[in-house]
C-alpha positions in Angstrom: 0.0 0.0 0.0 1.4 3.4 -0.9 2.1 5.5 2.2 -0.1 8.6 2.3 0.6 11.8 4.1 3.8 13.0 2.4 3.1 16.2 4.4 4.1 14.2 7.5 7.5 13.2 6.2 9.0 16.4 7.3 7.9 15.7 10.9 9.7 12.4 11.2 11.9 13.3 14.2 9.7 15.9 15.8 8.1 15.4 19.2 4.4 14.8 19.1 1.7 15.0 21.8 1.8 11.2 21.8 5.3 11.2 23.2 5.6 9.5 26.5 8.2 10.8 28.9 9.7 13.3 26.4 10.6 10.7 23.8 10.3 11.0 20.1 7.5 9.6 18.0 7.9 8.4 14.4 5.2 10.3 12.6 5.3 7.7 9.9 3.8 5.3 12.4 0.8 7.8 12.7 0.5 7.7 8.9 0.7 3.9 8.8 -1.9 3.6 11.6 -4.3 6.0 9.9 -3.8 4.5 6.5 -4.6 1.1 7.9 -7.7 2.5 9.6 -8.8 3.9 6.2 -8.4 7.5 7.2 -5.8 8.4 4.6 -7.3 6.7 1.5 -6.5 8.5 -1.8 -4.4 11.5 -2.5 -4.6 14.3 0.1 -4.5 18.0 -0.3 -1.2 18.1 1.6 0.2 15.5 -0.9 -0.7 18.0 -3.7 1.1 20.8 -1.8 4.3 18.9 -1.5 4.2 17.4 -5.0 7.4 18.0 -6.9 9.2 19.7 -4.0 12.9 18.7 -3.6 14.1 17.2 -0.3 15.9 20.5 0.4 12.7 22.5 -0.1 10.8 20.1 2.2 13.5 20.6 4.8 13.2 24.3 4.5 9.5 24.0 5.0 10.1 21.8 8.0 11.9 24.6 9.8 8.8 26.8 9.5 6.3 24.4 11.1 5.1 24.5 14.7 3.4 21.4 16.0 0.4 21.6 18.3 -2.3 19.4 19.7 -5.8 20.4 20.4 -8.7 18.6 22.0 -12.2 17.9 20.6 -14.4 20.9 20.3 -11.5 23.4 20.1 -12.2 26.2 17.7 -9.2 26.5 15.4 -10.3 29.7 13.7 -13.5 31.8 13.6 -15.2 33.3 10.6 -14.8 37.0 10.0 -11.3 37.1 11.3 -8.0 37.1 9.4 -5.8 34.1 9.9 -2.2 34.4 10.9 -1.3 30.8 10.1 -2.0 28.1 7.6 -2.9 24.8 9.3 -1.8 21.3 8.1 -4.1 18.7 9.7 -1.8 15.8 10.5 -4.2 13.7 12.6 -7.8 14.1 13.6 -10.9 15.6 12.1 -12.3 19.1 11.9 -15.7 20.4 10.8 -16.0 23.6 8.9 -19.0 25.8 8.5 -20.1 29.2 7.2 -22.1 31.5 9.5 -25.0 33.1 7.8 -27.5 35.8 8.7 -30.1 34.9 11.3 -27.7 32.6 13.1 -27.9 29.9 10.4 -24.9 27.9 9.4 -24.0 26.2 6.2 -22.0 23.0 6.9 -19.0 22.8 4.5 -18.0 19.3 5.6 -15.8 17.3 7.9 -12.1 17.2 6.9 -9.5 14.7 8.1 -5.8 14.1 8.0 -3.9 15.5 5.1 -6.1 18.7 4.7 -4.8 22.2 4.7 -7.0 24.7 6.5 -7.1 28.4 6.0 -5.0 28.4 2.8 -7.2 31.0 0.9 -7.4 33.4 3.8 -3.6 33.2 4.5 -2.7 33.8 0.8 -5.2 36.6 0.2 -4.8 38.3 3.6 -8.6 38.7 3.7 -10.7 37.8 6.7 -11.7 34.2 6.8 -15.3 33.5 6.2 -15.5 30.1 7.8 -15.2 28.6 11.2 -13.2 25.4 11.9 -13.7 23.3 15.0 -11.9 20.1 16.0 -14.3 17.2 15.9 -11.8 14.9 17.5 -8.3 15.3 19.1 -6.1 16.9 16.4 -2.4 17.0 15.7 -1.6 20.1 13.6 1.4 21.7 11.9 1.0 25.4 11.6 3.0 27.9 9.6 2.8 31.6 10.2 1.4 33.6 7.4 4.5 35.8 6.7 6.8 32.7 6.7 4.4 30.8 4.4 4.2 33.7 1.9 8.0 34.1 2.0 8.4 30.3 1.4 6.0 30.5 -1.6 7.9 33.5 -3.0 11.2 31.6 -2.9 9.8 28.3 -4.2 8.0 28.5 -7.5 6.9 24.9 -7.5 5.2 25.3 -4.1 3.6 28.6 -5.3 2.3 26.8 -8.4 0.9 23.9 -6.2 -0.9 26.5 -4.0 -2.4 28.2 -7.1 -3.6 24.8 -8.2 -5.1 24.0 -4.8 -6.9 27.3 -4.6 -8.3 26.7 -8.1 -9.5 23.3 -7.0 -11.1 24.8 -3.9 -12.9 27.4 -6.0 -14.4 24.7 -8.3 -15.4 22.5 -5.3 -17.3 25.5 -3.9 -18.8 26.4 -7.3 -20.0 22.8 -7.8 -21.5 22.7 -4.3 -23.4 26.0 -4.8 -24.7 24.7 -8.2 -26.0 21.6 -6.4 -28.3 23.8 -4.2 -31.8 24.5 -5.5 -32.5 28.2 -5.4 -35.7 29.7 -6.5 -35.9 33.4 -7.4 -39.2 35.4 -7.5 -40.3 36.5 -10.9 
């Protein structure tokens, strides 16, 4: 079985919240466990981000990441506020929604390991329109906005990958909106 989660390769020797007594955890073991559990089936968004990047470029990205752990029901970011970091979901599940007028919410889905959260907001610098909440315990690698943008500026392949991911996100949203039935008064 092909190992999923190339986004995790750069974290091989980092300490994770699963560490016992200050030891190191092999993050590939997390990937293997989640793959066997069926949580990392198919190509992930993070795989697409890291596609075509050299090992030197991946190492450079590694130095930018900060690892964190959050518990279930933790709000990762709130709609209407700008994001200061892009989040790579390494383990766990998050639910995303859009707050609408009248207190209504539009569920955007549940996202699992291998997803990148807040990419459009971090790249554009605009306030984020969605809210993300941990649906389970999550292990996250975050990269500060300024460092992420500098990385993209210095790495054309990564920049092209992000442009492709943003385009895919746009079309997913477009298809989702088209699937709704709207009726307009004559």
